[in-house]
PASEBA-1860 file (N, C-alpha, C; in nm, 3 decimals):
! residues 210
1> XXXXXXXX> 1.364/0.267/-1.429/1.377/0.401/-1.374/1.472/0.403/-1.254 ~ 1.492/0.287/-1.192/1.578/0.283/-1.074/1.718/0.327/-1.107 ~ 1.766/0.294/-1.229/1.901/0.329/-1.266/1.914/0.479/-1.291 ~ 1.807/0.541/-1.340/1.813/0.683/-1.373/1.784/0.771/-1.252 ~ 1.726/0.715/-1.147/1.697/0.790/-1.026/1.762/0.721/-0.906 ~ 1.895/0.711/-0.903/1.958/0.645/-0.789/1.940/0.727/-0.662 ~ 1.924/0.656/-0.551/1.913/0.725/-0.422/2.033/0.683/-0.337 ~ 2.133/0.768/-0.324/2.249/0.733/-0.241/2.207/0.713/-0.097
9> XXXXXXXX> 2.279/0.629/-0.027/2.245/0.601/0.112/2.258/0.725/0.199 ~ 2.334/0.824/0.152/2.353/0.945/0.231/2.245/1.050/0.205 ~ 2.152/1.021/0.112/2.048/1.118/0.078/1.952/1.135/0.195 ~ 1.956/1.253/0.255/1.875/1.277/0.374/1.728/1.305/0.341 ~ 1.699/1.337/0.212/1.560/1.368/0.176/1.475/1.242/0.166 ~ 1.539/1.126/0.154/1.466/1.001/0.141/1.461/0.930/0.276 ~ 1.344/0.915/0.332/1.327/0.852/0.462/1.327/0.700/0.447 ~ 1.411/0.633/0.524/1.419/0.487/0.519/1.308/0.428/0.606
17> XXXXXXXX> 1.235/0.333/0.551/1.127/0.268/0.624/1.134/0.117/0.603 ~ 1.079/0.043/0.699/1.069/-0.102/0.688/0.923/-0.140/0.706 ~ 0.873/-0.228/0.620/0.734/-0.272/0.627/0.729/-0.424/0.630 ~ 0.635/-0.477/0.706/0.620/-0.622/0.718/0.538/-0.676/0.602 ~ 0.550/-0.807/0.580/0.470/-0.872/0.476/0.321/-0.850/0.503 ~ 0.247/-0.819/0.400/0.104/-0.795/0.413/0.066/-0.650/0.433 ~ 0.164/-0.565/0.458/0.134/-0.423/0.479/0.103/-0.355/0.347 ~ -0.001/-0.272/0.347/-0.040/-0.198/0.226/0.051/-0.075/0.213
25> XXXXXXXX> 0.122/-0.066/0.102/0.215/0.043/0.080/0.152/0.159/0.004 ~ 0.066/0.125/-0.090/-0.006/0.225/-0.168/-0.146/0.172/-0.198 ~ -0.243/0.261/-0.206/-0.380/0.224/-0.241/-0.418/0.289/-0.373 ~ -0.498/0.219/-0.450/-0.547/0.273/-0.577/-0.618/0.406/-0.553 ~ -0.600/0.496/-0.646/-0.663/0.629/-0.645/-0.601/0.722/-0.541 ~ -0.504/0.674/-0.465/-0.435/0.759/-0.368/-0.344/0.857/-0.443 ~ -0.340/0.982/-0.396/-0.253/1.083/-0.457/-0.147/1.120/-0.354 ~ -0.040/1.041/-0.345/0.061/1.063/-0.241/0.148/1.185/-0.270
33> XXXXXXXX> 0.205/1.238/-0.164/0.296/1.352/-0.176/0.441/1.306/-0.168 ~ 0.462/1.176/-0.189/0.597/1.121/-0.188/0.604/1.010/-0.291 ~ 0.726/0.966/-0.320/0.749/0.857/-0.415/0.826/0.748/-0.341 ~ 0.784/0.624/-0.359/0.845/0.512/-0.287/0.947/0.438/-0.374 ~ 1.066/0.421/-0.319/1.168/0.339/-0.384/1.185/0.212/-0.301 ~ 1.167/0.098/-0.363/1.183/-0.031/-0.296/1.330/-0.069/-0.299 ~ 1.395/-0.064/-0.183/1.536/-0.102/-0.175/1.553/-0.253/-0.184 ~ 1.472/-0.325/-0.107/1.482/-0.471/-0.103/1.348/-0.530/-0.065
41> XXXXXXXX> 1.329/-0.657/-0.101/1.203/-0.724/-0.072/1.117/-0.733/-0.197 ~ 0.997/-0.788/-0.179/0.907/-0.813/-0.292/0.771/-0.751/-0.264 ~ 0.712/-0.690/-0.367/0.584/-0.621/-0.354/0.487/-0.671/-0.461 ~ 0.363/-0.696/-0.419/0.257/-0.738/-0.511/0.182/-0.615/-0.562 ~ 0.151/-0.616/-0.690/0.075/-0.508/-0.753/-0.057/-0.564/-0.803 ~ -0.166/-0.494/-0.778/-0.295/-0.545/-0.825/-0.411/-0.463/-0.773 ~ -0.525/-0.531/-0.759/-0.648/-0.466/-0.714/-0.700/-0.537/-0.590 ~ -0.711/-0.464/-0.480/-0.761/-0.520/-0.355/-0.912/-0.500/-0.345
49> XXXXXXXX> -0.979/-0.599/-0.287/-1.122/-0.588/-0.259/-1.147/-0.651/-0.123 ~ -1.216/-0.579/-0.037/-1.243/-0.625/0.099/-1.114/-0.662/0.173 ~ -1.010/-0.582/0.151/-0.885/-0.602/0.222/-0.800/-0.716/0.171 ~ -0.838/-0.776/0.058/-0.764/-0.889/0.002/-0.717/-0.854/-0.138 ~ -0.595/-0.895/-0.173/-0.545/-0.875/-0.309/-0.618/-0.972/-0.400 ~ -0.734/-0.927/-0.450/-0.822/-1.015/-0.526/-0.767/-1.042/-0.666 ~ -0.704/-0.941/-0.726/-0.652/-0.956/-0.863/-0.506/-0.911/-0.864 ~ -0.414/-1.004/-0.876/-0.272/-0.970/-0.882/-0.231/-0.949/-1.027
57> XXXXXXXX> -0.175/-0.832/-1.054/-0.135/-0.797/-1.190/0.015/-0.794/-1.209 ~ 0.089/-0.808/-1.101/0.234/-0.807/-1.115/0.303/-0.822/-0.981 ~ 0.433/-0.844/-0.988/0.516/-0.853/-0.868/0.653/-0.794/-0.902 ~ 0.707/-0.714/-0.811/0.836/-0.650/-0.835/0.926/-0.674/-0.714 ~ 1.057/-0.672/-0.741/1.156/-0.687/-0.636/1.252/-0.568/-0.641 ~ 1.303/-0.530/-0.525/1.394/-0.417/-0.519/1.530/-0.449/-0.576 ~ 1.601/-0.347/-0.626/1.563/-0.205/-0.624/1.463/-0.170/-0.735 ~ 1.362/-0.090/-0.699/1.257/-0.057/-0.795/1.178/0.063/-0.745
65> XXXXXXXX> 1.149/0.157/-0.837/1.060/0.269/-0.804/0.917/0.220/-0.816 ~ 0.842/0.224/-0.709/0.707/0.167/-0.709/0.605/0.255/-0.780 ~ 0.614/0.384/-0.764/0.512/0.472/-0.821/0.570/0.592/-0.893 ~ 0.688/0.572/-0.953/0.752/0.683/-1.024/0.672/0.726/-1.146 ~ 0.613/0.629/-1.217/0.541/0.661/-1.341/0.424/0.755/-1.314 ~ 0.340/0.719/-1.217/0.225/0.805/-1.187/0.269/0.938/-1.127 ~ 0.379/0.937/-1.052/0.429/1.061/-0.993/0.473/1.158/-1.101 ~ 0.542/1.107/-1.204/0.589/1.192/-1.312/0.473/1.257/-1.387
73> XXXXXXXX> 0.362/1.185/-1.398/0.248/1.234/-1.475/0.142/1.301/-1.387 ~ 0.174/1.318/-1.257/0.079/1.380/-1.163/-0.054/1.306/-1.160 ~ -0.047/1.173/-1.164/-0.167/1.090/-1.160/-0.174/1.015/-1.028 ~ -0.293/0.978/-0.983/-0.304/0.897/-0.861/-0.253/0.756/-0.886 ~ -0.229/0.683/-0.780/-0.180/0.545/-0.792/-0.281/0.462/-0.871 ~ -0.231/0.385/-0.966/-0.318/0.305/-1.052/-0.347/0.168/-0.992 ~ -0.261/0.124/-0.899/-0.274/-0.010/-0.842/-0.257/-0.007/-0.692 ~ -0.309/-0.109/-0.627/-0.277/-0.132/-0.486/-0.142/-0.200/-0.479
81> XXXXXXXX> -0.063/-0.165/-0.380/0.070/-0.223/-0.363/0.082/-0.278/-0.222 ~ 0.112/-0.408/-0.213/0.116/-0.477/-0.084/0.249/-0.550/-0.071 ~ 0.314/-0.536/0.043/0.440/-0.605/0.067/0.417/-0.756/0.072 ~ 0.488/-0.830/-0.012/0.477/-0.976/-0.012/0.577/-1.037/0.085 ~ 0.685/-0.965/0.111/0.786/-1.004/0.210/0.818/-0.880/0.294 ~ 0.904/-0.896/0.389/0.955/-0.779/0.461/1.030/-0.693/0.360 ~ 1.001/-0.565/0.358/1.062/-0.477/0.259/1.127/-0.357/0.326 ~ 1.230/-0.307/0.259/1.291/-0.180/0.301/1.264/-0.078/0.191
89> XXXXXXXX> 1.215/0.038/0.232/1.174/0.142/0.138/1.244/0.273/0.167 ~ 1.248/0.357/0.066/1.290/0.496/0.085/1.179/0.584/0.031 ~ 1.134/0.675/0.112/1.024/0.765/0.075/1.082/0.902/0.043 ~ 1.075/0.941/-0.085/1.128/1.070/-0.127/1.013/1.169/-0.149 ~ 1.021/1.288/-0.093/0.917/1.389/-0.116/0.897/1.411/-0.266 ~ 0.773/1.431/-0.305/0.741/1.443/-0.447/0.815/1.559/-0.513 ~ 0.822/1.674/-0.445/0.889/1.789/-0.506/1.038/1.762/-0.524 ~ 1.098/1.688/-0.431/1.240/1.653/-0.443/1.261/1.556/-0.559
97> XXXXXXXX> 1.169/1.462/-0.574/1.176/1.367/-0.685/1.169/1.440/-0.820 ~ 1.076/1.534/-0.830/1.062/1.607/-0.956/1.181/1.699/-0.981 ~ 1.240/1.751/-0.873/1.360/1.833/-0.889/1.473/1.748/-0.947 ~ 1.485/1.625/-0.898/1.587/1.534/-0.951/1.559/1.504/-1.098 ~ 1.432/1.482/-1.130/1.393/1.454/-1.268/1.428/1.572/-1.359 ~ 1.401/1.693/-1.312/1.428/1.813/-1.393/1.577/1.830/-1.420 ~ 1.661/1.768/-1.337/1.805/1.778/-1.357/1.860/1.681/-1.460 ~ 1.777/1.592/-1.510/1.820/1.497/-1.613/1.828/1.565/-1.749
105> XXXXXXXX> 1.906/1.510/-1.841/1.908/1.563/-1.978/1.768/1.558/-2.039 ~ 1.738/1.653/-2.127/1.604/1.661/-2.186/1.565/1.532/-2.258 ~ 1.661/1.471/-2.325/1.630/1.346/-2.397/1.588/1.237/-2.299 ~ 1.656/1.230/-2.184/1.621/1.130/-2.083/1.483/1.161/-2.024 ~ 1.453/1.290/-2.005/1.321/1.327/-1.953/1.210/1.283/-2.048 ~ 1.231/1.307/-2.179/1.129/1.266/-2.277/1.111/1.115/-2.277 ~ 1.223/1.043/-2.271/1.217/0.897/-2.270/1.140/0.846/-2.149 ~ 1.170/0.900/-2.032/1.104/0.855/-1.910/0.955/0.891/-1.910
113> XXXXXXXX> 0.922/1.007/-1.962/0.780/1.044/-1.970/0.705/0.951/-2.064 ~ 0.768/0.918/-2.176/0.704/0.824/-2.270/0.686/0.688/-2.206 ~ 0.788/0.641/-2.133/0.779/0.512/-2.065/0.669/0.515/-1.958 ~ 0.663/0.626/-1.884/0.562/0.639/-1.779/0.422/0.640/-1.839 ~ 0.405/0.711/-1.951/0.274/0.717/-2.017/0.232/0.578/-2.065 ~ 0.325/0.506/-2.127/0.294/0.371/-2.174/0.258/0.277/-2.060 ~ 0.333/0.287/-1.950/0.305/0.202/-1.833/0.166/0.231/-1.777 ~ 0.133/0.359/-1.763/0.003/0.395/-1.705/-0.112/0.352/-1.795
121> XXXXXXXX> -0.093/0.365/-1.926/-0.198/0.323/-2.019/-0.220/0.172/-2.013 ~ -0.110/0.096/-2.007/-0.121/-0.050/-1.998/-0.188/-0.091/-1.867 ~ -0.155/-0.022/-1.759/-0.215/-0.053/-1.630/-0.364/-0.024/-1.630 ~ -0.403/0.091/-1.684/-0.545/0.126/-1.692/-0.622/0.022/-1.775 ~ -0.559/-0.025/-1.883/-0.623/-0.126/-1.968/-0.642/-0.256/-1.891 ~ -0.539/-0.296/-1.816/-0.548/-0.421/-1.739/-0.658/-0.412/-1.634 ~ -0.668/-0.299/-1.566/-0.770/-0.282/-1.462/-0.910/-0.278/-1.525 ~ -0.923/-0.211/-1.639/-1.054/-0.205/-1.705/-1.097/-0.342/-1.753
129> XXXXXXXX> -1.002/-0.424/-1.794/-1.036/-0.560/-1.837/-1.087/-0.644/-1.720 ~ -1.034/-0.618/-1.601/-1.084/-0.689/-1.484/-1.232/-0.658/-1.464 ~ -1.268/-0.530/-1.478/-1.408/-0.491/-1.463/-1.493/-0.554/-1.572 ~ -1.441/-0.559/-1.695/-1.514/-0.621/-1.805/-1.534/-0.770/-1.779 ~ -1.430/-0.835/-1.728/-1.441/-0.978/-1.697/-1.551/-1.002/-1.593 ~ -1.557/-0.914/-1.493/-1.660/-0.928/-1.390/-1.799/-0.911/-1.450 ~ -1.813/-0.815/-1.541/-1.942/-0.794/-1.608/-1.981/-0.916/-1.689 ~ -1.883/-0.973/-1.761/-1.912/-1.090/-1.844/-1.956/-1.208/-1.758
137> XXXXXXXX> -1.886/-1.232/-1.646/-1.923/-1.343/-1.559/-2.062/-1.323/-1.499 ~ -2.091/-1.199/-1.461/-2.223/-1.169/-1.404/-2.333/-1.189/-1.508 ~ -2.308/-1.141/-1.631/-2.407/-1.157/-1.738/-2.430/-1.304/-1.770 ~ -2.323/-1.382/-1.772/-2.336/-1.526/-1.797/-2.420/-1.592/-1.688 ~ -2.397/-1.552/-1.564/-2.472/-1.610/-1.452/-2.621/-1.576/-1.465 ~ -2.651/-1.451/-1.498/-2.791/-1.409/-1.512/-2.861/-1.487/-1.622 ~ -2.795/-1.504/-1.735/-2.855/-1.577/-1.847/-2.873/-1.724/-1.812 ~ -2.778/-1.779/-1.739/-2.784/-1.921/-1.702/-2.899/-1.949/-1.606
145> XXXXXXXX> -2.932/-1.852/-1.522/-3.037/-1.872/-1.421/-3.170/-1.809/-1.462 ~ -3.179/-1.759/-1.584/-3.302/-1.695/-1.629/-3.408/-1.798/-1.666 ~ -3.534/-1.762/-1.645/-3.646/-1.847/-1.686/-3.750/-1.760/-1.756 ~ -3.827/-1.823/-1.843/-3.926/-1.750/-1.923/-4.046/-1.710/-1.839 ~ -4.103/-1.596/-1.871/-4.223/-1.546/-1.802/-4.344/-1.559/-1.895 ~ -4.460/-1.536/-1.839/-4.583/-1.545/-1.917/-4.588/-1.441/-2.028 ~ -4.523/-1.327/-2.004/-4.524/-1.221/-2.106/-4.418/-1.242/-2.213 ~ -4.347/-1.354/-2.205/-4.246/-1.385/-2.305/-4.108/-1.334/-2.271
153> XXXXXXXX> -4.095/-1.259/-2.163/-3.965/-1.208/-2.123/-3.888/-1.306/-2.038 ~ -3.770/-1.264/-1.996/-3.685/-1.347/-1.910/-3.675/-1.284/-1.772 ~ -3.669/-1.369/-1.672/-3.664/-1.322/-1.534/-3.567/-1.410/-1.455 ~ -3.502/-1.349/-1.358/-3.409/-1.421/-1.270/-3.452/-1.398/-1.126 ~ -3.467/-1.506/-1.052/-3.499/-1.497/-0.910/-3.373/-1.528/-0.830 ~ -3.333/-1.436/-0.747/-3.212/-1.453/-0.666/-3.248/-1.530/-0.539 ~ -3.219/-1.659/-0.540/-3.250/-1.743/-0.425/-3.140/-1.738/-0.319 ~ -3.024/-1.684/-0.356/-2.911/-1.677/-0.263/-2.878/-1.531/-0.233
161> XXXXXXXX> -2.809/-1.512/-0.125/-2.762/-1.378/-0.092/-2.656/-1.336/-0.193 ~ -2.646/-1.206/-0.215/-2.550/-1.156/-0.313/-2.407/-1.194/-0.278 ~ -2.379/-1.205/-0.149/-2.243/-1.243/-0.108/-2.208/-1.383/-0.159 ~ -2.304/-1.475/-0.154/-2.280/-1.611/-0.203/-2.270/-1.613/-0.355 ~ -2.353/-1.534/-0.421/-2.346/-1.526/-0.567/-2.211/-1.469/-0.610 ~ -2.166/-1.366/-0.540/-2.036/-1.306/-0.572/-1.924/-1.408/-0.555 ~ -1.933/-1.490/-0.451/-1.831/-1.593/-0.428/-1.829/-1.692/-0.543 ~ -1.946/-1.728/-0.595/-1.953/-1.819/-0.710/-1.885/-1.758/-0.833
169> XXXXXXXX> -1.897/-1.627/-0.846/-1.841/-1.558/-0.962/-1.694/-1.523/-0.943 ~ -1.643/-1.542/-0.822/-1.504/-1.510/-0.795/-1.477/-1.361/-0.785 ~ -1.578/-1.285/-0.743/-1.562/-1.141/-0.727/-1.610/-1.100/-0.588 ~ -1.576/-0.979/-0.549/-1.620/-0.928/-0.419/-1.765/-0.884/-0.426 ~ -1.838/-0.888/-0.314/-1.978/-0.844/-0.313/-1.997/-0.702/-0.365 ~ -1.904/-0.611/-0.329/-1.919/-0.474/-0.378/-1.898/-0.465/-0.529 ~ -1.816/-0.556/-0.583/-1.798/-0.560/-0.729/-1.927/-0.606/-0.796 ~ -1.992/-0.708/-0.738/-2.119/-0.755/-0.792/-2.223/-0.644/-0.790
177> XXXXXXXX> -2.231/-0.572/-0.679/-2.327/-0.462/-0.669/-2.298/-0.355/-0.773 ~ -2.170/-0.325/-0.794/-2.133/-0.224/-0.893/-2.169/-0.270/-1.034 ~ -2.144/-0.398/-1.064/-2.176/-0.451/-1.197/-2.327/-0.449/-1.220 ~ -2.405/-0.493/-1.121/-2.550/-0.492/-1.135/-2.603/-0.350/-1.155 ~ -2.544/-0.255/-1.083/-2.586/-0.116/-1.099/-2.555/-0.067/-1.240 ~ -2.438/-0.106/-1.292/-2.399/-0.067/-1.427/-2.493/-0.128/-1.531 ~ -2.527/-0.256/-1.513/-2.619/-0.322/-1.606/-2.758/-0.259/-1.600 ~ -2.798/-0.219/-1.479/-2.929/-0.156/-1.462/-2.931/-0.019/-1.532
185> XXXXXXXX> -2.823/0.056/-1.517/-2.816/0.189/-1.580/-2.823/0.180/-1.732 ~ -2.777/0.068/-1.787/-2.779/0.050/-1.933/-2.903/-0.025/-1.980 ~ -2.998/-0.045/-1.889/-3.124/-0.107/-1.927/-3.117/-0.255/-1.955 ~ -3.012/-0.322/-1.907/-2.998/-0.465/-1.934/-3.066/-0.550/-1.827 ~ -3.088/-0.493/-1.710/-3.168/-0.560/-1.607/-3.264/-0.458/-1.548 ~ -3.371/-0.508/-1.490/-3.470/-0.420/-1.427/-3.532/-0.496/-1.310 ~ -3.610/-0.425/-1.231/-3.673/-0.490/-1.117/-3.602/-0.459/-0.988 ~ -3.668/-0.492/-0.878/-3.612/-0.469/-0.745/-3.624/-0.595/-0.661
193> XXXXXXXX> -3.557/-0.593/-0.548/-3.564/-0.708/-0.459/-3.493/-0.829/-0.517 ~ -3.552/-0.946/-0.500/-3.489/-1.071/-0.543/-3.527/-1.113/-0.684 ~ -3.613/-1.036/-0.749/-3.657/-1.072/-0.884/-3.609/-0.967/-0.984 ~ -3.531/-1.012/-1.082/-3.479/-0.923/-1.185/-3.531/-0.967/-1.321 ~ -3.571/-0.872/-1.402/-3.610/-0.903/-1.539/-3.496/-0.865/-1.633 ~ -3.490/-0.934/-1.746/-3.385/-0.911/-1.845/-3.450/-0.858/-1.972 ~ -3.472/-0.728/-1.982/-3.545/-0.670/-2.095/-3.471/-0.677/-2.228 ~ -3.338/-0.690/-2.223/-3.260/-0.695/-2.347/-3.166/-0.815/-2.345
201> XXXXXXXX> -3.220/-0.937/-2.358/-3.136/-1.056/-2.348/-3.025/-1.062/-2.452 ~ -3.052/-1.013/-2.574/-2.948/-1.017/-2.677/-2.831/-0.927/-2.640 ~ -2.862/-0.810/-2.588/-2.755/-0.719/-2.545/-2.678/-0.780/-2.428 ~ -2.750/-0.848/-2.339/-2.684/-0.912/-2.225/-2.594/-1.025/-2.272 ~ -2.636/-1.095/-2.378/-2.552/-1.201/-2.435/-2.423/-1.144/-2.491 ~ -2.430/-1.025/-2.547/-2.309/-0.961/-2.599/-2.213/-0.929/-2.486 ~ -2.268/-0.881/-2.374/-2.183/-0.854/-2.257/-2.121/-0.983/-2.206 ~ -2.200/-1.091/-2.210/-2.152/-1.221/-2.161/-2.053/-1.285/-2.257
209> XX> -2.049/-1.237/-2.379/-1.959/-1.295/-2.478/-2.006/-1.427/-2.533 ~ -2.138/-1.448/-2.536/-2.194/-1.574/-2.588/-2.284/-1.544/-2.708
END
């Protein structure tokens, strides 16, 4: 898209900015009123948790439009974007960006919309798979630590804090809490406190992929 949306250095509508390595440029679910063009430098794309890029899904180098796809489709940012090096950016107002897009030939507009739709769908799939992977790891851990009860069911006693369990699973504590809540809503775990019962072990095995 960078070739189809060139930003001349004399374009006054695009504000030039410089960001240091580690600076967050865009956050997931953010609905910005501008579009970022990466002039130079490298940016990491992925999912941040607890202020850390926990899952890196890509890396781009300038020149590159960072969020043109979601901007074209009026969607919020699908990924967190963090500067991996010192970067130079140009911030173009969203309405100006769309005005430029509307000036393209109709065939080019259709092509870019199709490309943007495909990119957003692939990104959503990648992010959803991360959540599925976390669920699978959590389910595997629960089954591995389960013990039989007198009533014939399975039970898990959490001897460690959730933060330590999350570290073992390679996920953030809030991700573990979200996964456990999801499993509870689907009736795969029950109980409160440090003792959890597994009322549907076969279904939990399916989630775990075993």
